[in-house]
mmCIF file of the C-alpha atoms, coordinates in Angstrom:
data_MODEL
# 
_entry.id   MODEL 
# 
loop_
_atom_site.group_PDB 
_atom_site.id 
_atom_site.type_symbol 
_atom_site.label_atom_id 
_atom_site.label_alt_id 
_atom_site.label_comp_id 
_atom_site.label_asym_id 
_atom_site.label_entity_id 
_atom_site.label_seq_id 
_atom_site.pdbx_PDB_ins_code 
_atom_site.Cartn_x 
_atom_site.Cartn_y 
_atom_site.Cartn_z 
_atom_site.occupancy 
_atom_site.B_iso_or_equiv 
_atom_site.pdbx_formal_charge 
_atom_site.auth_seq_id 
_atom_site.auth_comp_id 
_atom_site.auth_asym_id 
_atom_site.auth_atom_id 
_atom_site.pdbx_PDB_model_num 
ATOM 1   C CA . PHE A 1 1   ? 2.242   3.205   -4.141  1.00 0.00 ? 1   PHE A CA 1 
ATOM 2   C CA . THR A 1 2   ? 5.509   2.984   -6.009  1.00 0.00 ? 2   THR A CA 1 
ATOM 3   C CA . MET A 1 3   ? 4.850   -0.655  -6.886  1.00 0.00 ? 3   MET A CA 1 
ATOM 4   C CA . VAL A 1 4   ? 1.540   0.359   -8.460  1.00 0.00 ? 4   VAL A CA 1 
ATOM 5   C CA . LEU A 1 5   ? 2.790   3.334   -10.433 1.00 0.00 ? 5   LEU A CA 1 
ATOM 6   C CA . ASP A 1 6   ? 6.459   2.906   -11.326 1.00 0.00 ? 6   ASP A CA 1 
ATOM 7   C CA . ALA A 1 7   ? 5.918   0.128   -13.890 1.00 0.00 ? 7   ALA A CA 1 
ATOM 8   C CA . ALA A 1 8   ? 3.076   2.109   -15.456 1.00 0.00 ? 8   ALA A CA 1 
ATOM 9   C CA . ILE A 1 9   ? 5.166   5.284   -15.649 1.00 0.00 ? 9   ILE A CA 1 
ATOM 10  C CA . MET A 1 10  ? 8.090   3.479   -17.266 1.00 0.00 ? 10  MET A CA 1 
ATOM 11  C CA . ARG A 1 11  ? 5.770   1.868   -19.797 1.00 0.00 ? 11  ARG A CA 1 
ATOM 12  C CA . CYS A 1 12  ? 4.139   5.207   -20.621 1.00 0.00 ? 12  CYS A CA 1 
ATOM 13  C CA . ARG A 1 13  ? 7.525   6.883   -21.058 1.00 0.00 ? 13  ARG A CA 1 
ATOM 14  C CA . LYS A 1 14  ? 8.658   4.209   -23.498 1.00 0.00 ? 14  LYS A CA 1 
ATOM 15  C CA . ILE A 1 15  ? 5.516   4.559   -25.596 1.00 0.00 ? 15  ILE A CA 1 
ATOM 16  C CA . ALA A 1 16  ? 5.220   8.352   -25.313 1.00 0.00 ? 16  ALA A CA 1 
ATOM 17  C CA . PRO A 1 17  ? 8.511   9.932   -24.163 1.00 0.00 ? 17  PRO A CA 1 
ATOM 18  C CA . GLY A 1 18  ? 6.950   13.398  -24.067 1.00 0.00 ? 18  GLY A CA 1 
ATOM 19  C CA . VAL A 1 19  ? 4.418   12.500  -21.385 1.00 0.00 ? 19  VAL A CA 1 
ATOM 20  C CA . SER A 1 20  ? 5.165   14.039  -17.974 1.00 0.00 ? 20  SER A CA 1 
ATOM 21  C CA . PHE A 1 21  ? 4.028   12.901  -14.542 1.00 0.00 ? 21  PHE A CA 1 
ATOM 22  C CA . GLN A 1 22  ? 3.733   14.539  -11.156 1.00 0.00 ? 22  GLN A CA 1 
ATOM 23  C CA . ILE A 1 23  ? 2.969   12.247  -8.228  1.00 0.00 ? 23  ILE A CA 1 
ATOM 24  C CA . VAL A 1 24  ? 1.645   13.899  -5.061  1.00 0.00 ? 24  VAL A CA 1 
ATOM 25  C CA . PRO A 1 25  ? 0.767   12.365  -1.666  1.00 0.00 ? 25  PRO A CA 1 
ATOM 26  C CA . LEU A 1 26  ? -2.839  11.621  -0.800  1.00 0.00 ? 26  LEU A CA 1 
ATOM 27  C CA . ASN A 1 27  ? -4.594  13.937  1.615   1.00 0.00 ? 27  ASN A CA 1 
ATOM 28  C CA . THR A 1 28  ? -8.137  14.620  2.741   1.00 0.00 ? 28  THR A CA 1 
ATOM 29  C CA . ALA A 1 29  ? -8.649  17.021  -0.181  1.00 0.00 ? 29  ALA A CA 1 
ATOM 30  C CA . SER A 1 30  ? -7.581  14.549  -2.868  1.00 0.00 ? 30  SER A CA 1 
ATOM 31  C CA . PHE A 1 31  ? -11.068 13.520  -3.960  1.00 0.00 ? 31  PHE A CA 1 
ATOM 32  C CA . ASP A 1 32  ? -12.139 17.158  -4.011  1.00 0.00 ? 32  ASP A CA 1 
ATOM 33  C CA . ASP A 1 33  ? -9.052  17.976  -6.107  1.00 0.00 ? 33  ASP A CA 1 
ATOM 34  C CA . LEU A 1 34  ? -10.085 15.201  -8.490  1.00 0.00 ? 34  LEU A CA 1 
ATOM 35  C CA . ARG A 1 35  ? -13.520 16.791  -8.799  1.00 0.00 ? 35  ARG A CA 1 
ATOM 36  C CA . LYS A 1 36  ? -11.993 20.226  -9.431  1.00 0.00 ? 36  LYS A CA 1 
ATOM 37  C CA . GLY A 1 37  ? -9.719  18.910  -12.180 1.00 0.00 ? 37  GLY A CA 1 
ATOM 38  C CA . LEU A 1 38  ? -6.513  19.501  -10.182 1.00 0.00 ? 38  LEU A CA 1 
ATOM 39  C CA . LEU A 1 39  ? -5.765  15.771  -10.320 1.00 0.00 ? 39  LEU A CA 1 
ATOM 40  C CA . ASP A 1 40  ? -6.289  13.361  -13.207 1.00 0.00 ? 40  ASP A CA 1 
ATOM 41  C CA . LEU A 1 41  ? -6.119  10.068  -11.343 1.00 0.00 ? 41  LEU A CA 1 
ATOM 42  C CA . LEU A 1 42  ? -6.066  8.825   -7.759  1.00 0.00 ? 42  LEU A CA 1 
ATOM 43  C CA . VAL A 1 43  ? -4.463  5.576   -6.613  1.00 0.00 ? 43  VAL A CA 1 
ATOM 44  C CA . PHE A 1 44  ? -5.615  4.457   -3.186  1.00 0.00 ? 44  PHE A CA 1 
ATOM 45  C CA . GLY A 1 45  ? -4.983  1.230   -1.270  1.00 0.00 ? 45  GLY A CA 1 
ATOM 46  C CA . PHE A 1 46  ? -8.652  0.665   -0.513  1.00 0.00 ? 46  PHE A CA 1 
ATOM 47  C CA . ASP A 1 47  ? -11.884 0.385   -2.459  1.00 0.00 ? 47  ASP A CA 1 
ATOM 48  C CA . VAL A 1 48  ? -13.953 3.130   -0.822  1.00 0.00 ? 48  VAL A CA 1 
ATOM 49  C CA . PRO A 1 49  ? -17.485 4.420   -1.553  1.00 0.00 ? 49  PRO A CA 1 
ATOM 50  C CA . VAL A 1 50  ? -17.513 7.420   -3.894  1.00 0.00 ? 50  VAL A CA 1 
ATOM 51  C CA . ARG A 1 51  ? -19.928 9.949   -5.350  1.00 0.00 ? 51  ARG A CA 1 
ATOM 52  C CA . GLU A 1 52  ? -21.787 9.136   -8.563  1.00 0.00 ? 52  GLU A CA 1 
ATOM 53  C CA . TYR A 1 53  ? -19.485 11.343  -10.663 1.00 0.00 ? 53  TYR A CA 1 
ATOM 54  C CA . ILE A 1 54  ? -16.371 9.387   -9.642  1.00 0.00 ? 54  ILE A CA 1 
ATOM 55  C CA . HIS A 1 55  ? -15.444 6.194   -11.502 1.00 0.00 ? 55  HIS A CA 1 
ATOM 56  C CA . LYS A 1 56  ? -13.150 3.545   -10.065 1.00 0.00 ? 56  LYS A CA 1 
ATOM 57  C CA . ALA A 1 57  ? -11.467 0.246   -10.878 1.00 0.00 ? 57  ALA A CA 1 
ATOM 58  C CA . VAL A 1 58  ? -9.888  -2.212  -8.432  1.00 0.00 ? 58  VAL A CA 1 
ATOM 59  C CA . LEU A 1 59  ? -6.433  -3.086  -9.746  1.00 0.00 ? 59  LEU A CA 1 
ATOM 60  C CA . GLY A 1 60  ? -5.950  -6.271  -7.768  1.00 0.00 ? 60  GLY A CA 1 
ATOM 61  C CA . GLU A 1 61  ? -6.166  -7.853  -4.358  1.00 0.00 ? 61  GLU A CA 1 
ATOM 62  C CA . ALA A 1 62  ? -3.495  -9.145  -2.000  1.00 0.00 ? 62  ALA A CA 1 
ATOM 63  C CA . THR A 1 63  ? -3.025  -10.330 1.567   1.00 0.00 ? 63  THR A CA 1 
ATOM 64  C CA . TYR A 1 64  ? -0.884  -8.580  4.164   1.00 0.00 ? 64  TYR A CA 1 
ATOM 65  C CA . ALA A 1 65  ? 2.511   -9.664  5.479   1.00 0.00 ? 65  ALA A CA 1 
ATOM 66  C CA . LEU A 1 66  ? 4.654   -8.967  8.524   1.00 0.00 ? 66  LEU A CA 1 
ATOM 67  C CA . LEU A 1 67  ? 8.064   -7.526  7.792   1.00 0.00 ? 67  LEU A CA 1 
ATOM 68  C CA . PHE A 1 68  ? 10.975  -7.738  10.255  1.00 0.00 ? 68  PHE A CA 1 
ATOM 69  C CA . ARG A 1 69  ? 14.729  -8.162  10.428  1.00 0.00 ? 69  ARG A CA 1 
ATOM 70  C CA . LYS A 1 70  ? 16.023  -11.685 9.711   1.00 0.00 ? 70  LYS A CA 1 
ATOM 71  C CA . GLU A 1 71  ? 17.380  -12.063 13.255  1.00 0.00 ? 71  GLU A CA 1 
ATOM 72  C CA . HIS A 1 72  ? 14.063  -11.070 14.809  1.00 0.00 ? 72  HIS A CA 1 
ATOM 73  C CA . PRO A 1 73  ? 12.955  -13.513 17.558  1.00 0.00 ? 73  PRO A CA 1 
ATOM 74  C CA . LEU A 1 74  ? 9.574   -13.886 15.858  1.00 0.00 ? 74  LEU A CA 1 
ATOM 75  C CA . TYR A 1 75  ? 11.150  -14.914 12.564  1.00 0.00 ? 75  TYR A CA 1 
ATOM 76  C CA . VAL A 1 76  ? 13.537  -17.285 14.336  1.00 0.00 ? 76  VAL A CA 1 
ATOM 77  C CA . LYS A 1 77  ? 10.550  -19.009 15.977  1.00 0.00 ? 77  LYS A CA 1 
ATOM 78  C CA . PHE A 1 78  ? 8.678   -19.098 12.654  1.00 0.00 ? 78  PHE A CA 1 
ATOM 79  C CA . LEU A 1 79  ? 11.627  -20.819 10.943  1.00 0.00 ? 79  LEU A CA 1 
ATOM 80  C CA . ARG A 1 80  ? 12.058  -23.249 13.827  1.00 0.00 ? 80  ARG A CA 1 
ATOM 81  C CA . GLU A 1 81  ? 8.407   -24.179 14.417  1.00 0.00 ? 81  GLU A CA 1 
ATOM 82  C CA . GLY A 1 82  ? 6.706   -23.293 11.143  1.00 0.00 ? 82  GLY A CA 1 
ATOM 83  C CA . SER A 1 83  ? 4.159   -20.972 12.737  1.00 0.00 ? 83  SER A CA 1 
ATOM 84  C CA . VAL A 1 84  ? 3.641   -18.252 15.326  1.00 0.00 ? 84  VAL A CA 1 
ATOM 85  C CA . THR A 1 85  ? 0.623   -17.316 17.427  1.00 0.00 ? 85  THR A CA 1 
ATOM 86  C CA . ARG A 1 86  ? -1.267  -14.079 17.847  1.00 0.00 ? 86  ARG A CA 1 
ATOM 87  C CA . GLU A 1 87  ? 0.287   -13.801 21.316  1.00 0.00 ? 87  GLU A CA 1 
ATOM 88  C CA . ASP A 1 88  ? 3.778   -14.179 19.839  1.00 0.00 ? 88  ASP A CA 1 
ATOM 89  C CA . ILE A 1 89  ? 3.146   -11.322 17.406  1.00 0.00 ? 89  ILE A CA 1 
ATOM 90  C CA . ALA A 1 90  ? 1.396   -9.103  19.970  1.00 0.00 ? 90  ALA A CA 1 
ATOM 91  C CA . SER A 1 91  ? 4.459   -9.159  22.226  1.00 0.00 ? 91  SER A CA 1 
ATOM 92  C CA . PHE A 1 92  ? 6.275   -6.920  19.717  1.00 0.00 ? 92  PHE A CA 1 
ATOM 93  C CA . GLU A 1 93  ? 5.380   -3.361  18.794  1.00 0.00 ? 93  GLU A CA 1 
ATOM 94  C CA . PRO A 1 94  ? 4.304   -2.572  15.227  1.00 0.00 ? 94  PRO A CA 1 
ATOM 95  C CA . ILE A 1 95  ? 5.249   0.614   13.435  1.00 0.00 ? 95  ILE A CA 1 
ATOM 96  C CA . ALA A 1 96  ? 2.071   2.292   12.260  1.00 0.00 ? 96  ALA A CA 1 
ATOM 97  C CA . ILE A 1 97  ? 1.816   3.986   8.867   1.00 0.00 ? 97  ILE A CA 1 
ATOM 98  C CA . ARG A 1 98  ? -0.074  7.250   9.164   1.00 0.00 ? 98  ARG A CA 1 
ATOM 99  C CA . SER A 1 99  ? -0.425  9.484   6.135   1.00 0.00 ? 99  SER A CA 1 
ATOM 100 C CA . ALA A 1 100 ? -2.142  12.856  6.091   1.00 0.00 ? 100 ALA A CA 1 
ATOM 101 C CA . PHE A 1 101 ? -5.178  10.944  4.856   1.00 0.00 ? 101 PHE A CA 1 
ATOM 102 C CA . SER A 1 102 ? -5.249  8.253   7.557   1.00 0.00 ? 102 SER A CA 1 
ATOM 103 C CA . VAL A 1 103 ? -4.542  10.683  10.413  1.00 0.00 ? 103 VAL A CA 1 
ATOM 104 C CA . GLN A 1 104 ? -7.733  12.569  9.650   1.00 0.00 ? 104 GLN A CA 1 
ATOM 105 C CA . ARG A 1 105 ? -9.750  9.512   8.626   1.00 0.00 ? 105 ARG A CA 1 
ATOM 106 C CA . PRO A 1 106 ? -8.933  6.937   11.302  1.00 0.00 ? 106 PRO A CA 1 
ATOM 107 C CA . ASN A 1 107 ? -10.904 4.182   9.564   1.00 0.00 ? 107 ASN A CA 1 
ATOM 108 C CA . VAL A 1 108 ? -8.190  3.613   6.945   1.00 0.00 ? 108 VAL A CA 1 
ATOM 109 C CA . PRO A 1 109 ? -4.921  2.647   8.687   1.00 0.00 ? 109 PRO A CA 1 
ATOM 110 C CA . MET A 1 110 ? -3.303  -0.780  8.346   1.00 0.00 ? 110 MET A CA 1 
ATOM 111 C CA . PRO A 1 111 ? -5.388  -3.715  9.606   1.00 0.00 ? 111 PRO A CA 1 
ATOM 112 C CA . TRP A 1 112 ? -4.332  -5.732  12.624  1.00 0.00 ? 112 TRP A CA 1 
ATOM 113 C CA . PHE A 1 113 ? -5.823  -8.837  14.240  1.00 0.00 ? 113 PHE A CA 1 
ATOM 114 C CA . GLY A 1 114 ? -9.307  -9.760  13.017  1.00 0.00 ? 114 GLY A CA 1 
ATOM 115 C CA . ASP A 1 115 ? -11.206 -6.604  12.205  1.00 0.00 ? 115 ASP A CA 1 
ATOM 116 C CA . GLU A 1 116 ? -9.176  -4.423  14.549  1.00 0.00 ? 116 GLU A CA 1 
ATOM 117 C CA . LEU A 1 117 ? -7.149  -1.496  13.273  1.00 0.00 ? 117 LEU A CA 1 
ATOM 118 C CA . GLN A 1 118 ? -3.483  -1.195  14.016  1.00 0.00 ? 118 GLN A CA 1 
ATOM 119 C CA . GLU A 1 119 ? -2.241  0.686   17.040  1.00 0.00 ? 119 GLU A CA 1 
ATOM 120 C CA . GLY A 1 120 ? 1.331   1.755   17.639  1.00 0.00 ? 120 GLY A CA 1 
ATOM 121 C CA . ASN A 1 121 ? 3.433   4.221   19.603  1.00 0.00 ? 121 ASN A CA 1 
ATOM 122 C CA . VAL A 1 122 ? 5.592   4.938   16.562  1.00 0.00 ? 122 VAL A CA 1 
ATOM 123 C CA . ALA A 1 123 ? 3.942   6.226   13.402  1.00 0.00 ? 123 ALA A CA 1 
ATOM 124 C CA . LEU A 1 124 ? 5.700   7.080   10.143  1.00 0.00 ? 124 LEU A CA 1 
ATOM 125 C CA . PRO A 1 125 ? 4.243   8.442   6.902   1.00 0.00 ? 125 PRO A CA 1 
ATOM 126 C CA . TYR A 1 126 ? 5.937   6.099   4.430   1.00 0.00 ? 126 TYR A CA 1 
ATOM 127 C CA . PHE A 1 127 ? 6.455   2.337   4.133   1.00 0.00 ? 127 PHE A CA 1 
ATOM 128 C CA . LEU A 1 128 ? 10.035  2.711   2.904   1.00 0.00 ? 128 LEU A CA 1 
ATOM 129 C CA . SER A 1 129 ? 11.203  4.793   5.878   1.00 0.00 ? 129 SER A CA 1 
ATOM 130 C CA . ALA A 1 130 ? 9.483   2.339   8.225   1.00 0.00 ? 130 ALA A CA 1 
ATOM 131 C CA . ALA A 1 131 ? 11.125  -0.642  6.499   1.00 0.00 ? 131 ALA A CA 1 
ATOM 132 C CA . LEU A 1 132 ? 14.558  0.929   6.880   1.00 0.00 ? 132 LEU A CA 1 
ATOM 133 C CA . SER A 1 133 ? 13.922  1.641   10.566  1.00 0.00 ? 133 SER A CA 1 
ATOM 134 C CA . ILE A 1 134 ? 13.204  -1.998  11.462  1.00 0.00 ? 134 ILE A CA 1 
ATOM 135 C CA . THR A 1 135 ? 16.522  -3.337  10.168  1.00 0.00 ? 135 THR A CA 1 
ATOM 136 C CA . ASP A 1 136 ? 18.090  -2.850  13.611  1.00 0.00 ? 136 ASP A CA 1 
ATOM 137 C CA . SER A 1 137 ? 15.107  -3.126  15.964  1.00 0.00 ? 137 SER A CA 1 
ATOM 138 C CA . ASP A 1 138 ? 12.507  -5.666  17.102  1.00 0.00 ? 138 ASP A CA 1 
ATOM 139 C CA . GLN A 1 139 ? 9.599   -3.635  15.775  1.00 0.00 ? 139 GLN A CA 1 
ATOM 140 C CA . LEU A 1 140 ? 7.245   -5.091  13.164  1.00 0.00 ? 140 LEU A CA 1 
ATOM 141 C CA . LEU A 1 141 ? 5.842   -3.605  9.991   1.00 0.00 ? 141 LEU A CA 1 
ATOM 142 C CA . LEU A 1 142 ? 2.627   -4.737  8.338   1.00 0.00 ? 142 LEU A CA 1 
ATOM 143 C CA . VAL A 1 143 ? 2.565   -4.196  4.566   1.00 0.00 ? 143 VAL A CA 1 
ATOM 144 C CA . PRO A 1 144 ? 0.786   -5.661  1.530   1.00 0.00 ? 144 PRO A CA 1 
ATOM 145 C CA . THR A 1 145 ? 2.427   -8.966  0.624   1.00 0.00 ? 145 THR A CA 1 
ATOM 146 C CA . PRO A 1 146 ? 3.660   -7.862  -2.835  1.00 0.00 ? 146 PRO A CA 1 
ATOM 147 C CA . PHE A 1 147 ? 5.322   -4.861  -1.214  1.00 0.00 ? 147 PHE A CA 1 
ATOM 148 C CA . ALA A 1 148 ? 6.921   -7.086  1.468   1.00 0.00 ? 148 ALA A CA 1 
ATOM 149 C CA . GLN A 1 149 ? 8.382   -9.330  -1.230  1.00 0.00 ? 149 GLN A CA 1 
ATOM 150 C CA . ARG A 1 150 ? 9.806   -6.342  -3.065  1.00 0.00 ? 150 ARG A CA 1 
ATOM 151 C CA . LEU A 1 151 ? 11.296  -4.769  0.064   1.00 0.00 ? 151 LEU A CA 1 
ATOM 152 C CA . VAL A 1 152 ? 12.998  -8.042  1.035   1.00 0.00 ? 152 VAL A CA 1 
ATOM 153 C CA . GLU A 1 153 ? 14.589  -8.159  -2.418  1.00 0.00 ? 153 GLU A CA 1 
ATOM 154 C CA . GLN A 1 154 ? 15.875  -4.593  -2.151  1.00 0.00 ? 154 GLN A CA 1 
ATOM 155 C CA . ILE A 1 155 ? 16.796  -4.143  1.525   1.00 0.00 ? 155 ILE A CA 1 
ATOM 156 C CA . ARG A 1 156 ? 19.382  -6.536  2.914   1.00 0.00 ? 156 ARG A CA 1 
ATOM 157 C CA . GLY A 1 157 ? 18.564  -8.142  6.248   1.00 0.00 ? 157 GLY A CA 1 
ATOM 158 C CA . LEU A 1 158 ? 14.762  -8.141  6.043   1.00 0.00 ? 158 LEU A CA 1 
ATOM 159 C CA . ALA A 1 159 ? 12.384  -11.114 6.008   1.00 0.00 ? 159 ALA A CA 1 
ATOM 160 C CA . TRP A 1 160 ? 8.623   -11.529 5.881   1.00 0.00 ? 160 TRP A CA 1 
ATOM 161 C CA . MET A 1 161 ? 5.854   -13.945 6.800   1.00 0.00 ? 161 MET A CA 1 
ATOM 162 C CA . SER A 1 162 ? 2.181   -14.029 5.860   1.00 0.00 ? 162 SER A CA 1 
ATOM 163 C CA . PHE A 1 163 ? -0.316  -12.270 8.098   1.00 0.00 ? 163 PHE A CA 1 
ATOM 164 C CA . ALA A 1 164 ? -3.307  -13.740 6.230   1.00 0.00 ? 164 ALA A CA 1 
ATOM 165 C CA . ALA A 1 165 ? -4.225  -16.105 9.081   1.00 0.00 ? 165 ALA A CA 1 
ATOM 166 C CA . PHE A 1 166 ? -4.754  -13.177 11.444  1.00 0.00 ? 166 PHE A CA 1 
ATOM 167 C CA . THR A 1 167 ? -7.024  -10.853 9.430   1.00 0.00 ? 167 THR A CA 1 
ATOM 168 C CA . ASN A 1 168 ? -9.643  -11.103 6.718   1.00 0.00 ? 168 ASN A CA 1 
ATOM 169 C CA . ARG A 1 169 ? -8.767  -7.681  5.357   1.00 0.00 ? 169 ARG A CA 1 
ATOM 170 C CA . ARG A 1 170 ? -7.165  -7.444  1.942   1.00 0.00 ? 170 ARG A CA 1 
ATOM 171 C CA . TRP A 1 171 ? -5.154  -4.779  0.176   1.00 0.00 ? 171 TRP A CA 1 
ATOM 172 C CA . LYS A 1 172 ? -7.126  -3.574  -2.834  1.00 0.00 ? 172 LYS A CA 1 
ATOM 173 C CA . PRO A 1 173 ? -5.279  -0.870  -4.770  1.00 0.00 ? 173 PRO A CA 1 
ATOM 174 C CA . THR A 1 174 ? -7.914  1.098   -6.644  1.00 0.00 ? 174 THR A CA 1 
ATOM 175 C CA . ILE A 1 175 ? -7.768  3.892   -9.210  1.00 0.00 ? 175 ILE A CA 1 
ATOM 176 C CA . TYR A 1 176 ? -10.329 6.686   -9.219  1.00 0.00 ? 176 TYR A CA 1 
ATOM 177 C CA . TRP A 1 177 ? -11.135 9.251   -11.903 1.00 0.00 ? 177 TRP A CA 1 
ATOM 178 C CA . HIS A 1 178 ? -13.746 11.913  -12.562 1.00 0.00 ? 178 HIS A CA 1 
ATOM 179 C CA . GLU A 1 179 ? -16.655 11.554  -14.962 1.00 0.00 ? 179 GLU A CA 1 
ATOM 180 C CA . ARG A 1 180 ? -15.204 14.507  -16.878 1.00 0.00 ? 180 ARG A CA 1 
ATOM 181 C CA . THR A 1 181 ? -12.246 12.436  -18.088 1.00 0.00 ? 181 THR A CA 1 
ATOM 182 C CA . HIS A 1 182 ? -14.072 9.112   -18.393 1.00 0.00 ? 182 HIS A CA 1 
ATOM 183 C CA . LEU A 1 183 ? -14.277 9.151   -22.201 1.00 0.00 ? 183 LEU A CA 1 
ATOM 184 C CA . GLU A 1 184 ? -11.135 11.165  -22.963 1.00 0.00 ? 184 GLU A CA 1 
ATOM 185 C CA . PRO A 1 185 ? -8.947  8.950   -25.220 1.00 0.00 ? 185 PRO A CA 1 
ATOM 186 C CA . GLU A 1 186 ? -5.669  9.983   -23.552 1.00 0.00 ? 186 GLU A CA 1 
ATOM 187 C CA . MET A 1 187 ? -7.027  9.235   -20.075 1.00 0.00 ? 187 MET A CA 1 
ATOM 188 C CA . GLN A 1 188 ? -8.498  5.929   -21.212 1.00 0.00 ? 188 GLN A CA 1 
ATOM 189 C CA . TRP A 1 189 ? -5.036  5.076   -22.543 1.00 0.00 ? 189 TRP A CA 1 
ATOM 190 C CA . LEU A 1 190 ? -3.371  6.074   -19.254 1.00 0.00 ? 190 LEU A CA 1 
ATOM 191 C CA . ARG A 1 191 ? -5.807  4.083   -17.140 1.00 0.00 ? 191 ARG A CA 1 
ATOM 192 C CA . GLY A 1 192 ? -5.294  1.075   -19.383 1.00 0.00 ? 192 GLY A CA 1 
ATOM 193 C CA . ILE A 1 193 ? -1.529  1.330   -18.925 1.00 0.00 ? 193 ILE A CA 1 
ATOM 194 C CA . VAL A 1 194 ? -1.894  1.539   -15.127 1.00 0.00 ? 194 VAL A CA 1 
ATOM 195 C CA . GLN A 1 195 ? -4.252  -1.435  -15.040 1.00 0.00 ? 195 GLN A CA 1 
ATOM 196 C CA . SER A 1 196 ? -2.071  -3.592  -17.276 1.00 0.00 ? 196 SER A CA 1 
ATOM 197 C CA . ALA A 1 197 ? 1.124   -2.773  -15.384 1.00 0.00 ? 197 ALA A CA 1 
ATOM 198 C CA . ILE A 1 198 ? -0.012  -4.369  -12.125 1.00 0.00 ? 198 ILE A CA 1 
ATOM 199 C CA . GLU A 1 199 ? 1.834   -7.622  -11.534 1.00 0.00 ? 199 GLU A CA 1 
ATOM 200 C CA . PHE A 1 200 ? 0.793   -9.531  -8.419  1.00 0.00 ? 200 PHE A CA 1 
# 
């Protein structure tokens, strides 16, 4: 969630240089850690049901996009014909993103066609490592569209196309916090910075 947090962190550091941050990966204990006070804020790519003592705010909503190398046969056909079919896409293997959270909760991996969830023989824990691995292969990577746009800007040789026609699912980055910190002025300030830093 670099694209969700990095702008917020930079803005916070400019306003309050003494503020420190520690970002840790999500896992199946993250919501429990939030309850225990071990975490101040969670950022998750989905709006999920929570207990009554957890507050949340959806930061935005975006479609998904397919990421691939510029010479990929799928992208060549897309440029030539203006569209591709489900069968065209399905003939290539996607790289699946599997975090410690999604491995143990199989209902939260990347979407695929319709309401299906993505399958794949290759699974990596991070979008960036997956994006680097497709620069010299015919594998596909499904990512939120704002992230695809950013990766194409930063990694030479990548291209993207919208996947919106193939799934109704949307990326909804959401922040979660405990009731205990709901009215704390410093945490209200931090949440406001995070919410205002989202640009997509």
